[in-house]
N, C-alpha and C positions, 0 to 999 in steps of 0.2 A: 504496500500499499502505499501511496505516498504524503507523505502528510497536511494536514490541514491550516489552512492560511489564517493569521490572525486572533489563532487563541479558538477558533471556532470550531467542530468538527467536522470529524470526513465524514462523515453522516450527512453532510447538509452541502456537500460539494462529489460524493463520489459519483460516478456516472455506471452505465450499465458496460461501457467499455472499460473500464476497470475493472469491476468487477470479472469481466473476462478473463480477460490479463493477468489479473492476479491469478484464477484460479488455473491459467492453464498453463503461469510460470511455476507456480508452487509442483502441478502434475508433473510437467516434465522433468523439475529438480530433484523430486524421488524418483522419477525413473533412474539418473543417473547417481543421486546419492545411494540409494535403493535403503532409505531409512526404515528400523524397525517401529519409530515411535513418531508424532510429531502432533506437538504441544502446543496450541496456540493461544496465547498472553491477550486473547483481545475475542469476547463472548460472540462480535459483531463479525472478525475476520474471522473466526469459527461457522458461526451461520451463513455468510457469505460464500465462503467456501461448500457447505454443501447443501448451498441451496444449484450451485451449478454444476454437485460431485453425488446430486442425487442416491442416482440410480447405477451407480460405480462398483464395482468390485475394487477396491484400492486395499495394495498390499503393504501398510502399516498399519498400528493402531492412535487411533486419534481422541487426543481431550482437549480441552479448555479451563480454561477462567478469566475473569477479567481481567480487566490490565491489570498490572500490579502498580501501576503511579495513581491510581484512582482508587480503587476499592483493594485491596492485598488483605483489610484485615477487618472486613464487615462480614457480618455472615448475611453470604447469600444461601438460595435455592439451586443445587447441583445435583439434577434427576430423584431429587425430595429428598435430599438430604442436606440438612442447615449444617454450613460450614464455612469459614474465610475461605479466600480466593487462596490461599496458603494453603490451607488445611487440602482442599481439593484438588492444590498440586500435588501434594507429599504424600494423599492416598491415591493418585496416577500410576507415582513410583512407585510403592509400592503393589498396587493392585498388579501393575504388567511385569512384578519384579526385572524393570528398568536395569537396575545393578545386580549382577550377581551377587549370592551370599558367601561369606568368606568365615 
């Protein structure tokens, strides 16, 4: 995504072309890098990506939280679980065993 102008929200200026380019770029990067996991630090970015790729089988596990610069410690609802964005990120790491246990 590109930054918003003058303290506004990206939601106010984003176009369908922006969404298509961002979605295509992430998909192409994933084909090159072959990640096991992709975690969005923006619920808006995750929803935008999913709206473009809803019917596709993706080769990685995805998660999201709200942008950490805004709501990292405020309790939100993630799939029926009330937790902070920080807790949501930790749960994603633990649930998907992102790091090997030693």
